[in-house]
Biopython code that builds the backbone (N, CA, C, O; Angstrom):
import numpy as np
from Bio.PDB.StructureBuilder import StructureBuilder

atoms = [
    (1, "UNK", "N", (60.550, -8.931, 13.924)),
    (1, "UNK", "CA", (59.757, -9.344, 12.596)),
    (1, "UNK", "C", (61.039, -8.819, 11.688)),
    (1, "UNK", "O", (60.703, -8.203, 10.677)),
    (2, "UNK", "N", (62.455, -8.975, 11.907)),
    (2, "UNK", "CA", (63.959, -8.652, 11.517)),
    (2, "UNK", "C", (63.649, -9.292, 10.117)),
    (2, "UNK", "O", (64.336, -8.838, 9.202)),
    (3, "UNK", "N", (62.904, -10.090, 9.844)),
    (3, "UNK", "CA", (63.037, -10.837, 8.422)),
    (3, "UNK", "C", (61.942, -10.439, 7.568)),
    (3, "UNK", "O", (61.655, -10.612, 6.384)),
    (4, "UNK", "N", (61.328, -9.739, 8.743)),
    (4, "UNK", "CA", (60.005, -9.125, 7.384)),
    (4, "UNK", "C", (60.334, -8.745, 5.988)),
    (4, "UNK", "O", (61.499, -8.351, 5.944)),
    (5, "UNK", "N", (59.908, -8.723, 5.145)),
    (5, "UNK", "CA", (60.425, -7.786, 3.992)),
    (5, "UNK", "C", (59.303, -6.504, 3.434)),
    (5, "UNK", "O", (59.510, -5.545, 2.692)),
    (6, "UNK", "N", (57.690, -7.100, 4.356)),
    (6, "UNK", "CA", (56.815, -6.511, 3.361)),
    (6, "UNK", "C", (55.954, -7.710, 2.089)),
    (6, "UNK", "O", (56.617, -8.615, 1.583)),
    (7, "UNK", "N", (54.739, -7.546, 1.802)),
    (7, "UNK", "CA", (54.225, -8.301, 0.815)),
    (7, "UNK", "C", (53.647, -8.434, -0.904)),
    (7, "UNK", "O", (52.940, -9.286, -1.442)),
    (8, "UNK", "N", (54.538, -6.738, -1.630)),
    (8, "UNK", "CA", (54.918, -6.730, -2.684)),
    (8, "UNK", "C", (56.661, -6.523, -2.935)),
    (8, "UNK", "O", (57.623, -6.127, -2.277)),
    (9, "UNK", "N", (56.461, -6.915, -3.944)),
    (9, "UNK", "CA", (58.317, -6.891, -4.894)),
    (9, "UNK", "C", (58.812, -5.944, -4.690)),
    (9, "UNK", "O", (58.388, -5.279, -3.745)),
    (10, "UNK", "N", (59.919, -5.455, -5.471)),
    (10, "UNK", "CA", (60.093, -3.914, -6.478)),
    (10, "UNK", "C", (59.867, -3.612, -7.043)),
    (10, "UNK", "O", (60.218, -2.483, -7.386)),
    (11, "UNK", "N", (58.716, -4.656, -7.947)),
    (11, "UNK", "CA", (58.337, -4.301, -9.318)),
    (11, "UNK", "C", (57.057, -3.376, -8.889)),
    (11, "UNK", "O", (56.778, -2.216, -9.189)),
    (12, "UNK", "N", (56.371, -4.359, -8.051)),
    (12, "UNK", "CA", (55.126, -3.682, -7.595)),
    (12, "UNK", "C", (55.472, -2.003, -6.916)),
    (12, "UNK", "O", (55.035, -0.934, -7.342)),
    (13, "UNK", "N", (56.498, -2.269, -5.609)),
    (13, "UNK", "CA", (56.531, -0.887, -5.500)),
    (13, "UNK", "C", (57.171, -0.068, -6.455)),
    (13, "UNK", "O", (57.172, 1.119, -6.130)),
    (14, "UNK", "N", (57.467, -0.211, -7.040)),
    (14, "UNK", "CA", (57.414, 0.351, -8.315)),
    (14, "UNK", "C", (56.421, 1.174, -9.083)),
    (14, "UNK", "O", (55.996, 2.329, -9.137)),
    (15, "UNK", "N", (56.230, -0.249, -9.769)),
    (15, "UNK", "CA", (54.083, 0.271, -10.240)),
    (15, "UNK", "C", (54.217, 0.868, -9.169)),
    (15, "UNK", "O", (55.325, 1.337, -9.431)),
    (16, "UNK", "N", (53.879, 1.456, -7.597)),
    (16, "UNK", "CA", (53.148, 1.941, -6.743)),
    (16, "UNK", "C", (53.188, 2.736, -6.670)),
    (16, "UNK", "O", (52.144, 3.309, -6.359)),
    (17, "UNK", "N", (54.658, 3.696, -6.925)),
    (17, "UNK", "CA", (55.453, 4.779, -6.940)),
    (17, "UNK", "C", (54.967, 5.541, -8.399)),
    (17, "UNK", "O", (54.838, 6.763, -8.484)),
    (18, "UNK", "N", (54.745, 4.668, -9.433)),
    (18, "UNK", "CA", (54.249, 5.868, -10.185)),
    (18, "UNK", "C", (52.403, 6.665, -10.117)),
    (18, "UNK", "O", (51.891, 7.777, -10.245)),
    (19, "UNK", "N", (52.018, 5.384, -9.864)),
    (19, "UNK", "CA", (50.466, 5.573, -9.422)),
    (19, "UNK", "C", (50.861, 6.680, -9.384)),
    (19, "UNK", "O", (51.096, 7.530, -10.243)),
    (20, "UNK", "N", (50.983, 6.606, -7.496)),
    (20, "UNK", "CA", (50.516, 8.208, -6.691)),
    (20, "UNK", "C", (51.971, 8.955, -7.698)),
    (20, "UNK", "O", (52.367, 9.748, -6.843)),
    (21, "UNK", "N", (52.654, 9.104, -8.562)),
    (21, "UNK", "CA", (53.089, 9.755, -9.189)),
    (21, "UNK", "C", (52.381, 10.770, -10.164)),
    (21, "UNK", "O", (52.509, 11.993, -10.223)),
    (22, "UNK", "N", (51.443, 9.750, -11.062)),
    (22, "UNK", "CA", (50.719, 9.889, -12.165)),
    (22, "UNK", "C", (49.577, 10.587, -10.754)),
    (22, "UNK", "O", (49.846, 11.778, -10.593)),
    (23, "UNK", "N", (48.684, 10.202, -9.989)),
    (23, "UNK", "CA", (47.639, 10.911, -9.397)),
    (23, "UNK", "C", (47.834, 11.855, -9.125)),
    (23, "UNK", "O", (46.940, 12.688, -9.275)),
    (24, "UNK", "N", (49.318, 12.312, -8.486)),
    (24, "UNK", "CA", (49.831, 13.910, -7.753)),
    (24, "UNK", "C", (49.974, 14.710, -9.068)),
    (24, "UNK", "O", (49.955, 15.934, -9.200)),
    (25, "UNK", "N", (50.117, 13.777, -9.992)),
    (25, "UNK", "CA", (49.981, 14.880, -11.265)),
    (25, "UNK", "C", (49.182, 15.269, -11.420)),
    (25, "UNK", "O", (49.094, 16.492, -11.306)),
    (26, "UNK", "N", (47.476, 14.084, -11.978)),
    (26, "UNK", "CA", (45.999, 14.926, -12.611)),
    (26, "UNK", "C", (45.776, 15.382, -11.281)),
    (26, "UNK", "O", (44.697, 15.969, -11.353)),
    (27, "UNK", "N", (46.258, 15.456, -9.894)),
    (27, "UNK", "CA", (45.753, 16.313, -8.203)),
    (27, "UNK", "C", (45.887, 18.021, -8.532)),
    (27, "UNK", "O", (45.130, 18.987, -8.446)),
    (28, "UNK", "N", (47.503, 17.750, -9.016)),
    (28, "UNK", "CA", (46.962, 19.424, -9.528)),
    (28, "UNK", "C", (47.000, 19.946, -10.899)),
    (28, "UNK", "O", (46.700, 21.133, -11.019)),
    (29, "UNK", "N", (47.269, 19.381, -11.812)),
    (29, "UNK", "CA", (46.450, 19.831, -12.868)),
    (29, "UNK", "C", (44.513, 19.921, -12.045)),
    (29, "UNK", "O", (44.128, 21.085, -11.927)),
    (30, "UNK", "N", (43.691, 19.052, -11.660)),
    (30, "UNK", "CA", (42.759, 19.167, -11.820)),
    (30, "UNK", "C", (42.410, 20.178, -10.353)),
    (30, "UNK", "O", (41.257, 20.607, -10.368)),
    (31, "UNK", "N", (43.365, 20.661, -8.940)),
    (31, "UNK", "CA", (43.059, 21.658, -8.686)),
    (31, "UNK", "C", (43.480, 22.774, -9.606)),
    (31, "UNK", "O", (42.361, 23.040, -10.047)),
    (32, "UNK", "N", (44.427, 23.763, -10.319)),
    (32, "UNK", "CA", (44.335, 24.531, -11.179)),
    (32, "UNK", "C", (43.030, 25.015, -11.501)),
    (32, "UNK", "O", (42.425, 25.963, -11.002)),
    (33, "UNK", "N", (42.444, 23.683, -13.033)),
    (33, "UNK", "CA", (41.677, 23.881, -12.895)),
    (33, "UNK", "C", (40.226, 23.948, -11.588)),
    (33, "UNK", "O", (39.872, 25.123, -11.490)),
    (34, "UNK", "N", (39.928, 23.616, -11.254)),
    (34, "UNK", "CA", (39.190, 23.715, -10.644)),
    (34, "UNK", "C", (38.728, 25.405, -10.000)),
    (34, "UNK", "O", (37.701, 26.079, -10.071)),
    (35, "UNK", "N", (39.825, 25.568, -9.494)),
    (35, "UNK", "CA", (40.608, 27.074, -8.422)),
    (35, "UNK", "C", (40.098, 28.160, -10.162)),
    (35, "UNK", "O", (39.271, 29.064, -10.276)),
    (36, "UNK", "N", (41.305, 27.333, -11.543)),
    (36, "UNK", "CA", (40.702, 28.719, -12.726)),
    (36, "UNK", "C", (39.035, 28.906, -12.778)),
    (36, "UNK", "O", (38.398, 29.960, -12.786)),
    (37, "UNK", "N", (38.599, 27.666, -12.809)),
    (37, "UNK", "CA", (36.805, 27.630, -13.420)),
    (37, "UNK", "C", (36.069, 28.731, -11.450)),
    (37, "UNK", "O", (34.960, 28.901, -10.943)),
    (38, "UNK", "N", (36.944, 28.978, -11.222)),
    (38, "UNK", "CA", (36.397, 29.290, -9.836)),
    (38, "UNK", "C", (34.679, 27.975, -9.597)),
    (38, "UNK", "O", (33.516, 28.303, -9.832)),
    (39, "UNK", "N", (35.261, 26.299, -8.987)),
    (39, "UNK", "CA", (34.338, 25.390, -8.535)),
    (39, "UNK", "C", (33.672, 25.940, -7.182)),
    (39, "UNK", "O", (34.262, 26.909, -6.705)),
    (40, "UNK", "N", (32.990, 25.664, -6.758)),
    (40, "UNK", "CA", (32.150, 25.378, -5.714)),
    (40, "UNK", "C", (33.218, 24.613, -4.774)),
    (40, "UNK", "O", (33.957, 23.670, -5.058)),
    (41, "UNK", "N", (33.003, 25.585, -3.116)),
    (41, "UNK", "CA", (33.802, 24.409, -2.602)),
    (41, "UNK", "C", (34.352, 22.606, -2.018)),
    (41, "UNK", "O", (35.361, 22.015, -1.631)),
    (42, "UNK", "N", (32.160, 22.234, -2.442)),
    (42, "UNK", "CA", (31.905, 20.878, -2.687)),
    (42, "UNK", "C", (32.869, 19.807, -2.969)),
    (42, "UNK", "O", (33.318, 18.726, -2.589)),
    (43, "UNK", "N", (32.951, 21.092, -4.201)),
    (43, "UNK", "CA", (33.840, 20.536, -6.022)),
    (43, "UNK", "C", (35.685, 20.682, -5.906)),
    (43, "UNK", "O", (36.581, 20.317, -6.668)),
    (44, "UNK", "N", (35.690, 21.311, -4.728)),
    (44, "UNK", "CA", (37.217, 21.518, -4.487)),
    (44, "UNK", "C", (37.557, 19.911, -3.283)),
    (44, "UNK", "O", (38.481, 19.155, -2.983)),
    (45, "UNK", "N", (36.282, 20.116, -3.007)),
    (45, "UNK", "CA", (36.190, 19.526, -1.462)),
    (45, "UNK", "C", (36.928, 17.991, -2.515)),
    (45, "UNK", "O", (37.536, 17.347, -1.660)),
    (46, "UNK", "N", (37.022, 17.554, -3.318)),
    (46, "UNK", "CA", (36.489, 16.368, -3.975)),
    (46, "UNK", "C", (38.032, 15.759, -4.503)),
    (46, "UNK", "O", (38.263, 14.642, -4.968)),
    (47, "UNK", "N", (39.098, 17.020, -4.236)),
    (47, "UNK", "CA", (40.043, 17.384, -4.521)),
    (47, "UNK", "C", (40.847, 16.046, -3.320)),
    (47, "UNK", "O", (42.044, 15.814, -3.490)),
    (48, "UNK", "N", (40.172, 15.370, -2.329)),
    (48, "UNK", "CA", (40.257, 14.654, -1.612)),
    (48, "UNK", "C", (41.179, 13.644, -1.854)),
    (48, "UNK", "O", (42.362, 13.520, -1.537)),
    (49, "UNK", "N", (40.235, 12.790, -2.614)),
    (49, "UNK", "CA", (40.522, 11.108, -3.708)),
    (49, "UNK", "C", (41.698, 11.091, -4.101)),
    (49, "UNK", "O", (42.583, 10.497, -3.484)),
    (50, "UNK", "N", (41.878, 11.697, -5.116)),
    (50, "UNK", "CA", (43.140, 11.245, -6.211)),
    (50, "UNK", "C", (44.367, 12.000, -4.653)),
    (50, "UNK", "O", (45.467, 11.478, -4.475)),
    (51, "UNK", "N", (43.692, 13.688, -3.371)),
    (51, "UNK", "CA", (44.921, 12.652, -2.462)),
    (51, "UNK", "C", (45.367, 11.529, -1.707)),
    (51, "UNK", "O", (46.472, 11.215, -1.267)),
    (52, "UNK", "N", (44.116, 10.943, -1.660)),
    (52, "UNK", "CA", (43.801, 9.589, -0.694)),
    (52, "UNK", "C", (44.835, 8.975, -1.380)),
    (52, "UNK", "O", (46.046, 8.944, -1.159)),
    (53, "UNK", "N", (44.086, 8.448, -2.327)),
    (53, "UNK", "CA", (44.639, 7.630, -3.795)),
    (53, "UNK", "C", (47.171, 7.737, -3.763)),
    (53, "UNK", "O", (48.200, 7.182, -3.379)),
    (54, "UNK", "N", (46.584, 8.911, -4.511)),
    (54, "UNK", "CA", (48.192, 8.718, -4.100)),
    (54, "UNK", "C", (48.953, 8.582, -2.809)),
    (54, "UNK", "O", (50.040, 8.011, -2.723)),
    (55, "UNK", "N", (48.125, 9.304, -1.532)),
    (55, "UNK", "CA", (48.701, 8.344, -0.836)),
    (55, "UNK", "C", (49.188, 7.116, -0.091)),
    (55, "UNK", "O", (50.133, 6.586, 0.494)),
    (56, "UNK", "N", (48.192, 7.030, -0.409)),
    (56, "UNK", "CA", (48.256, 5.272, -0.098)),
    (56, "UNK", "C", (49.012, 4.482, -1.436)),
    (56, "UNK", "O", (49.405, 3.354, -1.138)),
    (57, "UNK", "N", (49.244, 4.848, -2.689)),
    (57, "UNK", "CA", (50.309, 4.258, -3.358)),
    (57, "UNK", "C", (51.955, 4.536, -2.668)),
    (57, "UNK", "O", (52.768, 3.612, -2.633)),
    (58, "UNK", "N", (52.369, 6.276, -2.013)),
    (58, "UNK", "CA", (53.658, 6.572, -1.639)),
    (58, "UNK", "C", (54.127, 5.070, -1.036)),
    (58, "UNK", "O", (54.944, 4.344, -1.603)),
    (59, "UNK", "N", (53.408, 4.737, 0.298)),
    (59, "UNK", "CA", (52.663, 5.107, 1.803)),
    (59, "UNK", "C", (53.397, 3.131, 1.458)),
    (59, "UNK", "O", (54.530, 2.809, 1.815)),
    (60, "UNK", "N", (52.400, 2.131, 0.724)),
    (60, "UNK", "CA", (52.330, 1.038, 0.286)),
    (60, "UNK", "C", (54.118, 0.843, -0.970)),
    (60, "UNK", "O", (54.798, -0.129, -1.299)),
    (61, "UNK", "N", (54.169, 1.869, -1.178)),
    (61, "UNK", "CA", (55.627, 1.093, -1.432)),
    (61, "UNK", "C", (56.655, 1.634, -1.211)),
    (61, "UNK", "O", (57.682, 1.314, -1.808)),
    (62, "UNK", "N", (56.614, 2.581, -0.301)),
    (62, "UNK", "CA", (56.852, 3.280, 0.389)),
    (62, "UNK", "C", (57.631, 2.004, 2.067)),
    (62, "UNK", "O", (58.718, 2.006, 2.643)),
    (63, "UNK", "N", (56.004, 0.906, 2.289)),
    (63, "UNK", "CA", (56.255, -0.086, 3.170)),
    (63, "UNK", "C", (56.309, -0.867, 2.212)),
    (63, "UNK", "O", (56.945, -1.800, 2.703)),
    (64, "UNK", "N", (56.175, -1.032, 1.594)),
    (64, "UNK", "CA", (56.227, -2.108, 1.109)),
    (64, "UNK", "C", (55.128, -3.649, 1.402)),
    (64, "UNK", "O", (55.386, -4.852, 1.443)),
    (65, "UNK", "N", (54.082, -2.990, 1.531)),
    (65, "UNK", "CA", (53.100, -3.053, 1.822)),
    (65, "UNK", "C", (51.577, -2.845, 1.408)),
    (65, "UNK", "O", (51.107, -1.884, 2.016)),
    (66, "UNK", "N", (50.910, -3.297, 0.782)),
    (66, "UNK", "CA", (49.511, -3.574, -0.804)),
    (66, "UNK", "C", (47.975, -3.233, 0.570)),
    (66, "UNK", "O", (47.461, -4.028, 1.357)),
    (67, "UNK", "N", (47.845, -2.579, 0.464)),
    (67, "UNK", "CA", (45.863, -3.286, 1.105)),
    (67, "UNK", "C", (45.853, -4.297, 1.022)),
    (67, "UNK", "O", (45.953, -5.225, 1.825)),
    (68, "UNK", "N", (45.652, -4.167, -0.600)),
    (68, "UNK", "CA", (44.847, -5.965, -1.078)),
    (68, "UNK", "C", (45.077, -7.141, -0.646)),
    (68, "UNK", "O", (44.369, -8.007, -0.132)),
    (69, "UNK", "N", (46.891, -7.015, -1.102)),
    (69, "UNK", "CA", (46.994, -8.162, -0.175)),
    (69, "UNK", "C", (47.567, -8.684, 1.105)),
    (69, "UNK", "O", (48.206, -9.708, 1.344)),
    (70, "UNK", "N", (47.155, -7.674, 1.877)),
    (70, "UNK", "CA", (46.574, -7.606, 3.426)),
    (70, "UNK", "C", (46.260, -8.150, 3.972)),
    (70, "UNK", "O", (46.614, -8.864, 4.911)),
    (71, "UNK", "N", (44.697, -7.663, 2.946)),
    (71, "UNK", "CA", (43.783, -8.234, 3.530)),
    (71, "UNK", "C", (43.224, -9.929, 3.137)),
    (71, "UNK", "O", (42.428, -10.738, 3.614)),
    (72, "UNK", "N", (43.904, -9.879, 2.315)),
    (72, "UNK", "CA", (43.979, -11.411, 1.371)),
    (72, "UNK", "C", (45.054, -12.322, 2.236)),
    (72, "UNK", "O", (45.219, -13.519, 2.001)),
    (73, "UNK", "N", (45.671, -11.693, 3.134)),
    (73, "UNK", "CA", (47.338, -13.102, 4.013)),
    (73, "UNK", "C", (47.889, -13.359, 2.269)),
    (73, "UNK", "O", (48.484, -14.409, 2.022)),
    (74, "UNK", "N", (47.697, -12.571, 1.394)),
    (74, "UNK", "CA", (48.562, -13.098, 0.618)),
    (74, "UNK", "C", (49.570, -12.231, 0.554)),
    (74, "UNK", "O", (49.500, -11.283, 1.336)),
    (75, "UNK", "N", (50.889, -12.314, -0.469)),
    (75, "UNK", "CA", (51.706, -11.177, -1.269)),
    (75, "UNK", "C", (52.319, -11.404, -2.242)),
    (75, "UNK", "O", (51.978, -12.520, -2.635)),
    (76, "UNK", "N", (53.312, -10.826, -3.104)),
    (76, "UNK", "CA", (53.036, -10.503, -4.448)),
    (76, "UNK", "C", (54.785, -10.481, -5.169)),
    (76, "UNK", "O", (55.848, -9.874, -5.295)),
    (77, "UNK", "N", (53.941, -11.742, -5.481)),
    (77, "UNK", "CA", (55.402, -12.556, -6.835)),
    (77, "UNK", "C", (55.795, -11.251, -6.852)),
    (77, "UNK", "O", (55.204, -10.244, -6.462)),
    (78, "UNK", "N", (57.388, -11.465, -7.599)),
    (78, "UNK", "CA", (58.564, -10.749, -8.206)),
    (78, "UNK", "C", (57.795, -10.461, -9.717)),
    (78, "UNK", "O", (58.105, -9.451, -10.348)),
    (79, "UNK", "N", (56.631, -11.551, -10.325)),
    (79, "UNK", "CA", (56.449, -12.098, -11.501)),
    (79, "UNK", "C", (54.940, -11.522, -11.910)),
    (79, "UNK", "O", (54.361, -11.519, -12.997)),
    (80, "UNK", "N", (54.594, -11.102, -10.779)),
    (80, "UNK", "CA", (53.451, -9.902, -10.135)),
    (80, "UNK", "C", (52.495, -10.619, -10.352)),
    (80, "UNK", "O", (51.711, -10.319, -11.253)),
    (81, "UNK", "N", (52.303, -11.828, -9.526)),
    (81, "UNK", "CA", (51.328, -13.012, -9.147)),
    (81, "UNK", "C", (50.874, -12.788, -7.319)),
    (81, "UNK", "O", (51.032, -11.881, -6.501)),
    (82, "UNK", "N", (50.439, -13.750, -7.305)),
    (82, "UNK", "CA", (49.781, -14.102, -6.706)),
    (82, "UNK", "C", (49.504, -14.450, -5.438)),
    (82, "UNK", "O", (48.360, -14.380, -4.989)),
    (83, "UNK", "N", (50.894, -15.001, -4.495)),
    (83, "UNK", "CA", (51.009, -16.075, -3.792)),
    (83, "UNK", "C", (50.246, -15.820, -1.933)),
    (83, "UNK", "O", (49.900, -14.818, -1.308)),
    (84, "UNK", "N", (50.267, -17.527, -1.568)),
    (84, "UNK", "CA", (49.731, -17.442, 0.070)),
    (84, "UNK", "C", (51.395, -16.928, 1.056)),
    (84, "UNK", "O", (52.597, -17.174, 1.155)),
    (85, "UNK", "N", (50.440, -16.196, 1.510)),
    (85, "UNK", "CA", (52.202, -15.338, 2.603)),
    (85, "UNK", "C", (51.935, -16.799, 3.711)),
    (85, "UNK", "O", (50.927, -17.305, 4.203)),
    (86, "UNK", "N", (53.408, -17.112, 3.767)),
    (86, "UNK", "CA", (54.116, -18.672, 4.431)),
    (86, "UNK", "C", (53.980, -18.378, 6.090)),
    (86, "UNK", "O", (53.955, -19.427, 6.733)),
    (87, "UNK", "N", (53.917, -17.525, 6.653)),
    (87, "UNK", "CA", (53.883, -17.203, 7.716)),
    (87, "UNK", "C", (52.216, -15.990, 8.666)),
    (87, "UNK", "O", (51.886, -14.879, 8.252)),
    (88, "UNK", "N", (51.754, -16.499, 9.513)),
    (88, "UNK", "CA", (51.002, -15.679, 10.119)),
    (88, "UNK", "C", (51.273, -14.671, 10.601)),
    (88, "UNK", "O", (50.583, -13.748, 10.169)),
    (89, "UNK", "N", (52.538, -14.194, 11.887)),
    (89, "UNK", "CA", (53.085, -13.687, 11.908)),
    (89, "UNK", "C", (53.754, -12.386, 11.086)),
    (89, "UNK", "O", (54.436, -11.441, 11.484)),
    (90, "UNK", "N", (53.196, -12.805, 9.608)),
    (90, "UNK", "CA", (54.012, -12.028, 8.548)),
    (90, "UNK", "C", (52.215, -11.406, 8.433)),
    (90, "UNK", "O", (51.928, -10.251, 8.748)),
    (91, "UNK", "N", (51.278, -12.320, 7.981)),
    (91, "UNK", "CA", (50.238, -11.754, 8.254)),
    (91, "UNK", "C", (49.596, -10.933, 8.467)),
    (91, "UNK", "O", (48.894, -10.311, 7.670)),
    (92, "UNK", "N", (49.840, -10.618, 10.732)),
    (92, "UNK", "CA", (48.884, -9.962, 11.237)),
    (92, "UNK", "C", (50.256, -8.795, 10.869)),
    (92, "UNK", "O", (49.726, -7.684, 10.827)),
    (93, "UNK", "N", (51.678, -8.666, 10.615)),
    (93, "UNK", "CA", (52.599, -7.510, 10.510)),
    (93, "UNK", "C", (52.373, -6.327, 9.076)),
    (93, "UNK", "O", (53.144, -5.391, 8.862)),
    (94, "UNK", "N", (51.487, -6.563, 8.460)),
    (94, "UNK", "CA", (51.061, -6.520, 6.966)),
    (94, "UNK", "C", (49.261, -5.459, 7.297)),
    (94, "UNK", "O", (48.838, -4.344, 6.993)),
    (95, "UNK", "N", (48.824, -6.474, 7.939)),
    (95, "UNK", "CA", (46.831, -5.471, 8.309)),
    (95, "UNK", "C", (47.655, -5.250, 8.587)),
    (95, "UNK", "O", (48.303, -4.922, 7.593)),
    (96, "UNK", "N", (48.938, -5.098, 10.535)),
    (96, "UNK", "CA", (48.913, -3.753, 11.421)),
    (96, "UNK", "C", (49.472, -2.683, 10.197)),
    (96, "UNK", "O", (48.916, -1.603, 10.397)),
    (97, "UNK", "N", (50.187, -2.621, 9.253)),
    (97, "UNK", "CA", (50.491, -1.964, 9.204)),
    (97, "UNK", "C", (49.628, -1.008, 7.449)),
    (97, "UNK", "O", (49.360, 0.179, 7.264)),
    (98, "UNK", "N", (49.545, -1.607, 7.000)),
    (98, "UNK", "CA", (47.686, -1.815, 6.126)),
    (98, "UNK", "C", (46.910, -0.682, 7.081)),
    (98, "UNK", "O", (46.967, 0.518, 6.813)),
    (99, "UNK", "N", (46.090, -1.276, 8.369)),
    (99, "UNK", "CA", (45.459, 0.062, 8.886)),
    (99, "UNK", "C", (46.550, 1.493, 9.199)),
    (99, "UNK", "O", (46.205, 2.674, 9.217)),
    (100, "UNK", "N", (47.844, 0.964, 9.411)),
    (100, "UNK", "CA", (48.164, 2.792, 9.467)),
    (100, "UNK", "C", (47.897, 3.149, 7.645)),
    (100, "UNK", "O", (46.974, 3.883, 7.292)),
    (101, "UNK", "N", (48.448, 2.775, 7.068)),
    (101, "UNK", "CA", (48.624, 3.373, 5.657)),
    (101, "UNK", "C", (47.450, 4.018, 5.620)),
    (101, "UNK", "O", (47.429, 5.225, 5.379)),
    (102, "UNK", "N", (45.724, 2.949, 5.973)),
    (102, "UNK", "CA", (44.740, 3.744, 5.107)),
    (102, "UNK", "C", (43.906, 4.807, 6.208)),
    (102, "UNK", "O", (43.015, 5.552, 5.804)),
    (103, "UNK", "N", (44.498, 4.735, 8.189)),
    (103, "UNK", "CA", (44.527, 5.381, 9.118)),
    (103, "UNK", "C", (44.770, 7.405, 8.009)),
    (103, "UNK", "O", (44.129, 8.373, 7.601)),
    (104, "UNK", "N", (46.024, 6.878, 8.084)),
    (104, "UNK", "CA", (47.065, 8.185, 7.752)),
    (104, "UNK", "C", (46.714, 8.968, 6.478)),
    (104, "UNK", "O", (46.144, 10.051, 6.602)),
    (105, "UNK", "N", (47.018, 8.491, 5.266)),
    (105, "UNK", "CA", (46.383, 8.657, 3.796)),
    (105, "UNK", "C", (44.664, 8.787, 4.067)),
    (105, "UNK", "O", (44.352, 8.698, 2.879)),
    (106, "UNK", "N", (44.029, 8.856, 4.408)),
    (106, "UNK", "CA", (42.440, 8.956, 4.783)),
    (106, "UNK", "C", (42.490, 10.745, 5.903)),
    (106, "UNK", "O", (41.769, 11.715, 6.136)),
    (107, "UNK", "N", (43.195, 10.465, 6.085)),
    (107, "UNK", "CA", (43.770, 11.651, 7.318)),
    (107, "UNK", "C", (44.713, 13.285, 6.674)),
    (107, "UNK", "O", (44.892, 14.477, 6.925)),
    (108, "UNK", "N", (45.016, 12.319, 5.835)),
    (108, "UNK", "CA", (46.077, 13.600, 5.209)),
    (108, "UNK", "C", (44.880, 14.179, 3.863)),
    (108, "UNK", "O", (44.814, 15.357, 3.514)),
    (109, "UNK", "N", (44.193, 13.276, 3.386)),
    (109, "UNK", "CA", (43.474, 13.385, 1.834)),
    (109, "UNK", "C", (41.808, 14.835, 2.803)),
    (109, "UNK", "O", (41.223, 15.856, 2.440)),
    (110, "UNK", "N", (41.806, 13.840, 4.171)),
    (110, "UNK", "CA", (40.507, 15.023, 3.813)),
    (110, "UNK", "C", (40.811, 16.461, 5.154)),
    (110, "UNK", "O", (39.884, 17.098, 5.656)),
    (111, "UNK", "N", (42.247, 16.674, 5.472)),
    (111, "UNK", "CA", (42.620, 17.509, 5.509)),
    (111, "UNK", "C", (42.610, 18.403, 4.593)),
    (111, "UNK", "O", (42.174, 19.531, 4.826)),
    (112, "UNK", "N", (43.108, 18.029, 3.354)),
    (112, "UNK", "CA", (43.689, 18.582, 2.360)),
    (112, "UNK", "C", (42.255, 19.226, 1.629)),
    (112, "UNK", "O", (42.031, 20.426, 1.471)),
    (113, "UNK", "N", (41.354, 18.084, 1.230)),
    (113, "UNK", "CA", (40.085, 18.549, 1.155)),
    (113, "UNK", "C", (39.138, 19.565, 1.833)),
    (113, "UNK", "O", (38.592, 20.469, 1.200)),
    (114, "UNK", "N", (39.030, 19.430, 2.715)),
    (114, "UNK", "CA", (39.401, 20.583, 3.481)),
    (114, "UNK", "C", (39.712, 22.125, 3.615)),
    (114, "UNK", "O", (38.873, 23.024, 3.672)),
    (115, "UNK", "N", (41.092, 22.252, 3.653)),
    (115, "UNK", "CA", (41.885, 23.743, 3.195)),
    (115, "UNK", "C", (41.379, 23.983, 1.472)),
    (115, "UNK", "O", (41.085, 25.115, 1.088)),
    (116, "UNK", "N", (41.331, 22.905, 0.625)),
    (116, "UNK", "CA", (40.792, 23.335, -0.392)),
    (116, "UNK", "C", (39.784, 23.951, -0.530)),
    (116, "UNK", "O", (39.609, 24.883, -1.314)),
    (117, "UNK", "N", (38.760, 23.339, 0.469)),
    (117, "UNK", "CA", (37.172, 23.679, 0.341)),
    (117, "UNK", "C", (37.063, 25.205, 0.377)),
    (117, "UNK", "O", (36.671, 26.117, -0.350)),
    (118, "UNK", "N", (37.868, 24.941, 2.167)),
    (118, "UNK", "CA", (38.700, 26.839, 2.499)),
    (118, "UNK", "C", (38.981, 27.991, 2.040)),
    (118, "UNK", "O", (38.802, 29.089, 2.566)),
    (119, "UNK", "N", (39.495, 27.687, 0.896)),
    (119, "UNK", "CA", (40.607, 28.673, 0.622)),
    (119, "UNK", "C", (39.817, 29.672, -0.490)),
    (119, "UNK", "O", (38.766, 29.408, -1.075)),
    (120, "UNK", "N", (40.266, 30.345, -0.555)),
    (120, "UNK", "CA", (38.627, 31.623, -0.977)),
    (120, "UNK", "C", (39.064, 31.377, -2.628)),
    (120, "UNK", "O", (39.903, 30.519, -2.905)),
    (121, "UNK", "N", (38.527, 32.066, -3.506)),
    (121, "UNK", "CA", (39.067, 32.116, -5.099)),
    (121, "UNK", "C", (38.735, 33.229, -5.288)),
    (121, "UNK", "O", (38.932, 33.755, -6.383)),
]
sb = StructureBuilder()
sb.init_structure("model")
sb.init_model(0)
sb.init_chain("A")
sb.init_seg("    ")
for serial, (resi, resn, name, xyz) in enumerate(atoms, 1):
    if name == "N":
        sb.init_residue(resn, " ", resi, " ")
    sb.init_atom(name, np.array(xyz, "f"), 0.0, 1.0, " ", f" {name:<3s}", serial, name[0])
structure = sb.get_structure()
């Protein structure tokens, strides 16, 4: 698959990086607030959700694969419009990469959520 470049455009990748950065900033702010308010471990575990969103956004931007487009078999144009992916091999590659993105992101989120929940206040 040397000619395969992903299913999102450069513009879409930049947007996903911004989403990841803002979600990361939100996560740090919430984490500081939760520790300052001495929230329960269950509430601190919820920090795994924005961490998962940030991971998914950054990994999509880096791999140029959108989970939504991979599931639908489409790709994103530079104008951020949806178009049908022309080759089945590209669709299969996008789906394989999207599975890896999900596994890594959920794993990172859950592990960090457990760590945050277990930290002493």
